[in-house]
VEXDREN-2710 file (C-alpha; in Angstrom, 1 decimal):
% VEXDREN-2710
k/r/px/py/pz
1/MET/9.9/-27.6/-18.9
2/ARG/10.0/-25.5/-15.2
3/GLU/6.2/-25.6/-13.4
4/ARG/4.0/-23.1/-13.7
5/LEU/2.9/-20.9/-10.9
6/PRO/-1.3/-21.5/-10.3
7/ARG/-3.1/-19.6/-12.2
8/LYS/-4.3/-16.4/-11.0
9/GLU/-7.8/-16.7/-10.7
10/LYS/-7.3/-18.9/-8.0
11/PHE/-5.8/-15.9/-6.3
12/SER/-5.3/-17.3/-2.4
13/GLU/-3.4/-20.0/-4.4
14/TRP/-1.3/-18.0/-6.5
15/TYR/-0.8/-15.4/-4.2
16/ASN/1.1/-17.5/-1.4
17/GLU/3.0/-19.4/-3.8
18/LEU/4.3/-16.8/-5.6
19/LEU/5.5/-14.5/-2.0
20/LEU/7.4/-18.6/-2.0
21/ARG/8.9/-18.5/-5.4
22/THR/9.4/-14.9/-6.1
23/GLU/11.4/-14.6/-2.2
24/ILE/9.5/-11.6/-0.5
25/VAL/8.2/-12.9/2.4
26/ASP/8.9/-16.3/4.2
27/VAL/5.4/-17.2/6.2
28/ARG/7.2/-20.6/8.0
29/TYR/8.0/-18.5/10.9
30/PRO/7.0/-20.4/14.1
31/SER/4.1/-18.2/15.1
32/LYS/0.9/-17.7/13.4
33/GLY/0.4/-13.8/11.4
34/LEU/4.4/-12.9/11.5
35/CYS/6.2/-13.0/8.5
36/VAL/10.4/-12.6/7.2
37/TRP/11.1/-10.6/4.7
38/TYR/13.5/-12.3/2.1
39/PRO/16.7/-9.7/0.9
40/PHE/14.8/-9.3/-2.7
41/GLY/11.2/-8.7/-0.8
42/PHE/13.2/-6.3/1.2
43/SER/14.5/-4.5/-1.5
44/LEU/11.2/-4.2/-3.8
45/ARG/9.8/-3.0/0.0
46/ARG/12.7/-0.6/0.8
47/ARG/12.2/0.9/-2.9
48/ILE/8.6/1.2/-1.7
49/TYR/8.8/3.3/1.0
50/SER/11.9/5.2/-0.4
51/ILE/8.6/7.1/-2.8
52/LEU/6.7/7.5/0.3
53/ARG/9.5/9.2/2.4
54/SER/10.3/11.4/-0.2
55/LEU/6.9/12.5/-0.6
56/LEU/6.2/13.0/3.2
57/ASP/10.2/14.6/3.5
58/VAL/8.9/17.6/1.7
59/ASP/7.3/19.0/4.4
60/HIS/7.3/16.4/7.5
61/GLN/10.1/15.3/9.5
62/GLU/10.7/11.9/10.2
63/VAL/10.9/11.1/14.3
64/LEU/10.9/7.4/15.9
65/PHE/9.0/6.7/18.9
66/PRO/9.2/3.5/21.7
67/LEU/7.0/0.6/20.7
68/LEU/6.1/0.1/24.6
69/ILE/3.5/2.2/25.7
70/PRO/2.5/2.9/29.1
71/GLU/-1.2/1.6/30.5
72/ASN/-2.4/4.1/31.8
73/GLU/-1.8/6.3/29.1
74/PHE/-3.4/4.2/26.4
75/MET/-6.0/3.9/28.1
76/LYS/-7.2/7.4/28.2
77/GLU/-9.0/7.8/25.3
78/SER/-11.6/5.6/26.2
79/GLU/-13.3/5.5/22.5
80/HIS/-9.8/5.1/20.7
81/ILE/-8.8/1.7/23.2
82/LYS/-12.6/0.0/23.0
83/GLY/-11.8/0.1/19.2
84/PHE/-8.8/-1.1/19.6
85/GLU/-9.1/-3.6/23.2
86/GLU/-9.0/-7.0/22.1
87/GLU/-6.7/-6.3/19.4
88/VAL/-3.5/-5.5/21.9
89/TYR/-1.2/-7.4/23.3
90/TRP/0.2/-6.8/27.1
91/VAL/3.6/-6.8/28.2
92/THR/3.3/-7.5/31.7
93/LYS/7.1/-8.4/33.2
94/GLY/10.6/-7.7/33.0
95/GLY/12.5/-11.4/33.6
96/SER/10.3/-13.1/35.9
97/THR/9.4/-9.3/37.5
98/PRO/6.2/-8.2/36.7
99/LEU/6.2/-5.1/36.1
100/GLU/4.5/-2.1/38.3
101/MET/2.7/-0.9/35.2
102/PRO/1.9/-3.0/31.9
103/LEU/3.2/-1.8/28.9
104/ALA/1.3/-2.1/25.6
105/LEU/2.9/-3.0/22.2
106/ARG/2.1/-0.2/19.9
107/PRO/-1.2/-1.3/17.9
108/THR/-0.6/2.1/16.5
109/SER/1.5/5.0/17.6
110/GLU/-1.5/8.0/19.2
111/THR/-1.0/6.9/23.1
112/ALA/2.7/7.3/22.5
113/ILE/3.5/10.1/20.7
114/TYR/0.6/12.8/22.1
115/PRO/2.4/12.8/25.6
116/MET/5.3/14.4/24.3
117/LEU/3.3/16.9/21.8
118/GLN/2.1/18.0/25.4
119/LEU/6.1/19.1/25.4
120/TRP/6.9/20.0/22.4
121/ILE/3.8/22.1/21.4
122/ARG/3.6/25.9/23.6
123/SER/2.6/28.2/20.8
124/HIS/0.9/28.8/17.4
125/VAL/4.5/30.1/16.2
126/ASP/4.9/25.9/16.7
127/LEU/1.9/25.1/14.3
128/PRO/2.2/23.4/11.7
129/LEU/3.6/20.1/13.0
130/LYS/3.7/17.6/10.4
131/ILE/5.7/14.0/12.0
132/TYR/6.0/10.4/10.5
133/GLN/7.3/7.8/11.0
134/ILE/7.4/3.8/9.4
135/VAL/7.7/1.3/12.6
136/ASN/6.5/-2.0/13.3
137/THR/3.1/-2.2/14.9
138/PHE/1.4/-4.9/16.7
139/ARG/-2.6/-6.9/16.4
140/TYR/-4.3/-9.3/18.0
141/GLU/-5.9/-11.4/14.6
142/THR/-7.9/-13.3/15.5
143/LYS/-9.1/-13.8/12.0
144/HIS/-7.5/-15.5/8.9
145/THR/-4.4/-14.7/8.5
146/ARG/-2.5/-13.6/5.4
147/PRO/1.2/-12.7/4.5
148/LEU/1.5/-8.3/4.3
149/ILE/-2.7/-8.4/4.1
150/ARG/-4.2/-9.0/7.5
151/VAL/-0.9/-9.6/9.9
152/ARG/-0.2/-9.8/13.8
153/GLU/3.1/-7.7/13.3
154/ILE/2.9/-5.1/10.7
155/THR/6.6/-4.4/9.7
156/SER/6.4/-1.4/7.8
157/PHE/3.4/0.8/9.6
158/LYS/4.3/4.8/8.2
159/GLU/2.1/6.4/10.4
160/ALA/2.2/10.6/9.8
161/HIS/0.9/12.7/12.8
162/THR/-0.1/16.3/12.5
163/ALA/-1.2/18.6/14.7
164/HIS/-2.9/22.7/13.5
165/ALA/-4.5/25.4/15.1
166/THR/-8.0/25.1/14.0
167/TRP/-9.9/22.2/12.4
168/ALA/-10.7/23.6/9.4
169/GLU/-6.7/23.5/8.6
170/ALA/-6.6/20.6/9.9
171/GLU/-9.3/19.3/7.3
172/GLU/-6.6/21.0/4.6
173/GLN/-4.2/18.7/6.1
174/VAL/-6.9/16.0/5.4
175/LYS/-6.6/17.0/1.8
176/ALA/-2.8/17.0/1.4
177/ALA/-2.7/13.9/2.2
178/LEU/-5.5/12.1/0.5
179/LYS/-3.3/13.9/-2.5
180/LEU/0.0/13.1/-1.4
181/TYR/-1.3/8.8/-1.5
182/SER/-2.9/9.4/-4.6
183/GLU/0.2/10.6/-6.5
184/PHE/2.1/7.7/-4.4
185/PHE/0.1/5.0/-5.9
186/ARG/0.4/6.6/-9.1
187/ARG/4.0/5.7/-8.8
188/LEU/3.2/2.4/-8.2
189/ALA/0.9/2.2/-10.7
190/ILE/-1.9/1.0/-8.5
191/PRO/-5.7/2.4/-9.4
192/HIS/-7.4/3.0/-6.4
193/VAL/-10.7/4.8/-5.2
194/ILE/-11.3/7.3/-1.7
195/THR/-14.5/7.1/0.4
196/LYS/-15.8/8.7/3.4
197/ARG/-16.1/5.8/5.5
198/PRO/-19.2/5.6/7.4
199/ASP/-19.7/6.5/11.1
200/TRP/-19.7/2.6/12.4
201/ASP/-15.8/2.4/10.2
202/LYS/-14.1/5.5/11.2
203/PHE/-11.1/5.3/12.9
204/PRO/-11.4/4.6/17.1
205/GLY/-11.4/8.4/18.5
206/ALA/-11.6/10.4/14.9
207/ASP/-14.1/13.0/13.7
208/TYR/-14.1/11.1/10.1
209/SER/-11.8/8.6/8.3
210/MET/-10.9/8.8/4.6
211/ALA/-9.9/5.5/2.9
212/VAL/-8.3/4.5/0.0
213/ASP/-9.4/1.2/-1.4
214/THR/-7.9/-1.3/-4.5
215/LEU/-9.9/-4.3/-5.9
216/MET/-7.8/-7.1/-5.8
217/PRO/-7.9/-10.2/-8.5
218/ASP/-10.5/-11.7/-6.8
219/GLY/-12.6/-9.0/-6.6
220/LYS/-12.3/-7.8/-2.3
221/THR/-11.1/-4.8/-2.0
222/LEU/-8.2/-3.8/-0.4
223/GLN/-7.8/-0.4/2.2
224/ILE/-4.0/0.7/0.8
225/GLY/-4.6/3.9/2.8
226/THR/-6.3/6.2/5.6
227/VAL/-6.6/9.8/6.6
228/HIS/-8.2/10.5/9.8
229/HIS/-9.4/13.9/11.0
230/LEU/-9.5/13.9/15.0
231/GLY/-10.4/17.3/15.6
232/THR/-9.3/18.3/19.6
233/ASN/-10.6/14.4/20.6
234/PHE/-7.1/13.4/21.5
235/ALA/-5.7/17.0/22.3
236/GLU/-7.7/17.0/24.9
237/THR/-7.2/14.3/26.5
238/PHE/-3.8/14.4/26.1
239/ASP/-4.2/18.3/27.0
240/VAL/-1.8/19.5/24.0
241/ARG/-2.5/22.9/24.2
242/TYR/-1.2/26.0/22.5
243/GLU/-1.4/30.2/23.6
244/ASP/-2.6/31.7/20.5
245/PRO/-1.7/34.7/19.4
246/GLU/-3.9/36.8/21.3
247/GLY/-2.3/34.9/24.3
248/GLU/-5.7/32.7/24.8
249/GLN/-5.3/29.5/25.2
250/ARG/-6.5/26.5/23.0
251/TYR/-6.4/22.8/22.1
252/VAL/-4.8/22.0/18.5
253/ASN/-7.0/20.3/16.0
254/GLN/-5.2/16.9/15.2
255/THR/-4.8/14.9/12.0
256/CYS/-3.2/11.1/11.6
257/TYR/-2.6/8.5/8.7
258/GLY/-1.6/5.5/7.7
259/ILE/0.4/3.0/5.3
260/SER/1.5/-0.3/5.4
261/GLU/3.1/-3.2/3.8
262/ARG/-0.3/-3.7/2.8
263/CYS/1.4/-1.5/-1.1
264/VAL/3.5/-4.4/-1.8
265/ALA/1.1/-6.5/-1.7
266/ALA/-1.3/-4.5/-3.6
267/VAL/2.0/-3.6/-6.1
268/ILE/1.9/-7.6/-6.5
269/ALA/-1.5/-8.4/-6.7
270/VAL/-2.6/-6.0/-9.3
271/HIS/0.5/-5.9/-11.4
272/GLY/1.4/-9.7/-11.1
273/ASP/0.5/-12.7/-13.7
274/ASP/0.3/-16.3/-14.6
275/ARG/4.2/-15.9/-15.2
276/GLY/5.0/-14.6/-12.1
277/LEU/5.8/-10.7/-10.9
278/VAL/5.3/-7.9/-13.2
279/LEU/7.1/-4.2/-11.4
280/PRO/7.0/-0.9/-12.2
281/PRO/10.5/0.2/-13.2
282/GLU/11.0/2.3/-10.4
283/ILE/10.3/0.3/-7.3
284/ALA/11.5/-2.8/-9.3
285/PRO/14.9/-4.2/-7.4
286/THR/16.1/-5.2/-10.6
287/GLN/15.9/-3.1/-13.8
288/ILE/17.2/-4.8/-16.0
289/ILE/18.5/-8.2/-17.2
290/ILE/21.4/-8.8/-19.9
291/ILE/21.2/-12.7/-21.0
292/PRO/24.2/-13.6/-23.7
293/ILE/22.8/-15.9/-26.0
294/VAL/25.5/-18.9/-27.5
295/SER/25.1/-20.2/-30.8
296/LYS/27.2/-22.8/-32.8
297/GLY/29.9/-22.9/-29.8
298/LYS/30.5/-18.9/-29.6
299/ASP/28.8/-16.6/-27.0
300/ALA/28.0/-13.0/-27.0
301/LEU/29.4/-12.6/-22.7
302/GLY/31.6/-9.8/-23.7
303/ALA/29.5/-8.0/-25.7
304/CYS/27.3/-8.3/-23.0
305/LYS/30.2/-7.4/-20.6
306/ARG/30.4/-4.0/-22.4
307/ILE/26.6/-3.4/-22.5
308/LEU/26.6/-3.7/-18.6
309/ASP/29.1/-1.6/-17.6
310/MET/27.1/0.7/-20.4
311/LEU/23.9/0.8/-17.8
312/LYS/24.6/-0.2/-14.9
313/ASP/25.8/3.8/-14.1
314/VAL/22.1/4.7/-14.5
315/TYR/19.9/1.5/-14.1
316/ARG/19.9/-1.6/-11.9
317/VAL/21.1/-4.1/-14.2
318/VAL/22.4/-7.7/-13.3
319/LEU/23.8/-9.8/-16.1
320/ASP/23.0/-13.4/-15.8
321/ASN/26.2/-15.3/-16.5
322/SER/25.4/-18.7/-15.0
323/GLN/25.3/-22.1/-16.5
324/GLU/21.5/-22.3/-17.1
325/ARG/19.9/-22.7/-20.8
326/PRO/18.6/-18.9/-22.1
327/GLY/14.6/-20.3/-21.1
328/ALA/15.5/-21.3/-17.7
329/LYS/16.6/-17.9/-17.6
330/TYR/13.6/-16.6/-18.8
331/TYR/12.0/-17.7/-16.4
332/LYS/14.1/-17.3/-13.7
333/TRP/13.6/-13.5/-14.4
334/GLU/10.4/-13.2/-15.7
335/MET/9.1/-15.0/-12.6
336/LYS/11.5/-12.0/-10.6
337/GLY/9.3/-8.9/-12.6
338/VAL/11.6/-7.3/-13.6
339/PRO/11.3/-5.1/-16.5
340/LEU/13.2/-5.5/-19.0
341/ARG/15.4/-8.1/-20.5
342/VAL/18.5/-7.5/-23.2
343/GLU/19.2/-10.7/-25.5
344/ILE/22.6/-10.5/-27.2
345/GLY/23.5/-12.9/-29.3
346/PRO/26.2/-14.0/-32.3
347/ARG/24.6/-12.2/-34.5
348/ASP/23.5/-9.4/-32.0
349/MET/27.0/-8.5/-31.9
350/GLU/28.4/-9.0/-35.4
351/ARG/25.0/-6.2/-36.8
352/GLY/25.8/-3.5/-33.1
353/GLU/22.5/-3.9/-32.4
354/VAL/21.0/-5.7/-29.1
355/THR/17.2/-7.6/-28.5
356/LEU/15.0/-5.4/-26.4
357/VAL/12.1/-8.2/-24.1
358/ARG/9.4/-6.1/-22.4
359/ARG/8.2/-8.2/-19.2
360/ASP/4.6/-6.7/-19.5
361/THR/3.5/-7.1/-23.3
362/PHE/6.5/-9.6/-24.3
363/GLU/7.2/-6.9/-27.2
364/ARG/10.3/-8.2/-28.5
365/GLU/12.8/-4.7/-30.5
366/THR/16.4/-5.2/-32.3
367/VAL/18.0/-1.8/-31.1
368/ALA/21.0/-0.8/-31.8
369/ILE/23.8/-0.6/-29.6
370/SER/24.3/3.6/-30.0
371/LYS/20.6/3.7/-29.1
372/LEU/20.6/1.5/-26.0
373/ASN/20.2/4.2/-23.6
374/ASP/17.5/6.6/-25.4
375/ALA/15.3/3.3/-26.4
376/ILE/15.7/1.8/-22.4
377/GLU/14.9/5.0/-21.3
378/ASP/11.7/5.2/-23.1
379/LYS/10.5/1.3/-22.9
380/LEU/10.4/1.8/-19.1
381/GLY/8.4/4.8/-19.1
382/ALA/5.9/3.0/-21.4
383/ILE/6.3/0.0/-19.2
384/HIS/4.8/1.9/-16.5
385/ALA/2.4/3.9/-18.3
386/ASN/1.2/0.4/-19.6
387/LEU/0.6/-1.5/-16.4
388/TYR/-1.2/1.3/-14.5
389/GLU/-3.5/1.8/-17.8
390/ARG/-4.3/-1.8/-18.1
391/ALA/-4.7/-2.0/-14.1
392/ARG/-6.8/0.9/-14.4
393/GLN/-9.0/0.3/-17.3
394/SER/-9.5/-3.8/-15.0
395/PHE/-10.6/-1.3/-12.4
396/ASP/-12.9/1.1/-13.4
397/SER/-14.8/-2.3/-15.5
398/ARG/-15.3/-3.4/-11.8
399/ILE/-16.7/-1.1/-10.2
400/VAL/-20.7/-0.9/-11.3
401/ASP/-23.9/1.3/-11.1
402/CYS/-26.5/-0.3/-8.9
403/LYS/-30.3/0.7/-8.6
404/THR/-31.2/-2.2/-6.3
405/LEU/-30.0/-4.1/-3.4
406/ASP/-30.1/-7.2/-5.8
407/GLU/-27.9/-5.2/-8.6
408/ALA/-25.7/-4.5/-5.8
409/LYS/-24.7/-8.1/-4.2
410/THR/-24.6/-9.1/-7.8
411/ALA/-21.9/-6.7/-8.5
412/ILE/-20.3/-7.2/-5.3
413/ARG/-18.9/-11.1/-6.2
414/LYS/-16.0/-9.4/-8.9
415/GLY/-15.6/-5.4/-7.7
416/MET/-17.4/-2.8/-6.3
417/ALA/-21.2/-1.4/-6.5
418/LYS/-21.8/2.0/-6.5
419/ILE/-25.6/2.8/-4.3
420/SER/-27.4/5.4/-3.3
421/TRP/-27.8/5.4/0.3
422/CYS/-29.9/8.4/2.9
423/GLY/-27.3/8.5/5.5
424/GLU/-28.5/6.6/8.2
425/GLU/-26.9/4.1/10.1
426/GLU/-29.5/1.5/10.2
427/CYS/-30.5/1.8/6.6
428/GLY/-26.7/1.5/5.6
429/LEU/-26.2/-1.5/8.0
430/CYS/-29.4/-3.3/6.7
431/MET/-27.6/-2.5/3.4
432/GLU/-24.7/-4.8/4.6
433/ASP/-26.3/-7.8/5.9
434/ARG/-28.8/-8.3/2.2
435/THR/-25.6/-7.8/0.0
436/GLY/-23.1/-9.9/2.5
437/GLY/-20.9/-7.0/1.9
438/ASP/-19.6/-3.8/3.4
439/ILE/-20.1/0.1/3.0
440/LEU/-16.4/1.2/2.2
441/GLY/-17.8/5.0/2.3
442/GLU/-19.6/7.7/0.2
443/LEU/-18.3/9.7/-3.0
444/ALA/-18.3/12.7/-3.7
445/LYS/-22.0/14.1/-4.0
446/THR/-21.9/13.3/-7.6
447/LYS/-26.1/12.3/-8.1
448/ARG/-29.7/12.0/-6.6
449/GLY/-31.0/8.6/-5.9
450/GLU/-33.0/6.9/-3.9
451/CYS/-32.5/4.4/-0.7
452/PRO/-32.7/1.4/-1.9
453/ILE/-33.8/0.8/1.9
454/CYS/-36.1/3.4/2.9
455/GLY/-36.6/5.0/0.0
456/LYS/-35.8/8.4/1.1
457/LYS/-34.3/11.0/-1.9
458/THR/-30.7/11.5/-1.7
459/ASP/-28.0/12.3/-3.0
460/LYS/-25.0/10.2/-1.0
461/VAL/-23.5/7.4/-3.3
462/VAL/-21.8/5.1/-1.9
463/LEU/-19.6/1.9/-2.8
464/MET/-20.3/-1.5/-1.4
465/ALA/-17.9/-4.5/-1.5
466/ARG/-16.3/-7.9/0.0
467/ALA/-13.3/-6.0/2.1
468/TYR/-10.0/-8.1/3.6
END
């Protein structure tokens, strides 16, 4: 009997063990907070990010900026620097020679990109400008590190940067970015909520920040995407201006938005179960596993090879013809999260049939080989729909309407509390202190209520939770 994973209710233990057993990342690199991607994990990561690229490439252009940022450029935007000053890695030597100008390893790339935008943008005809890059970033994380969730090297940071003629046009880009993110996470079958972060938790240097959060199995929220309206704050610092149609020089209005490999962590944590990974078909490195069944000295390897030839041009399919017993093969590929298993035995060959087994529900169905392609297409679509629906139901069930802080304190033990807030920072910080949770952000206005601290009537509603 193969050793089972820890139960998912023991989330931290389950998560770490799953990353190791399924070969997503190896955390044994000899420096804290740095991970190595295994081939299987990198394949999963690549397929997830290929979706993101396909969505961005519609109206963005991909670029690549240097990792190193000169200190004088990095230090220009004071509010931005204040937000990152304790997280920056500095390069101070080239070999044994002290550098004339220290270089920062990018924690994010605003201060690397915007000096170049000053050179690229001259006229209103250059706007809007929309670029993105997928790069590694470095932040000296002092809290407890966790693979893919809280790390010192973010190996897969997608950051987009846009420039617009007006503040309103930049705000429309914020809405477009959030719509793009919603589509991205829908294709990963990840339920999520979008909120406007409170001012004390917005991106350093932004006018305001929007964030995308999902819920992890332990009840904590994971921020899986952010979108920031920067106004003219960075444009004024880096002198990024354009000439309008009347010949006037004006500062551009900017946005930036990012997603990290936390999106991979979300897929693993939200969909996985006590048997291992459960992957949406679109991103699974292997979509179909074919397993021959031996019976009375007969095997179906020849039939399996014919099925492999039939499917391999359409799907990512593997034939497991190893000498392991079928049960061991089931265990292995279930752990890897393969969405669909095809079993073929001698009796199936005689009848011209195969057995399909879904990874999400373990439902079994016998299908005629002549109808196999249509059946597989239907099954993979049904698997994605089921993964999203059951994740959404779990997500929705853990968001609780609350009127008092005691109710909110109870709710955030397992999920999110939805509660009124007057909008004053003093009351917001007091709410956080008394519940032990964070104000994730403000939802779209839905109803009137009373602030639980000052009693003021308000139409602001926020989500509170414990956050990673």
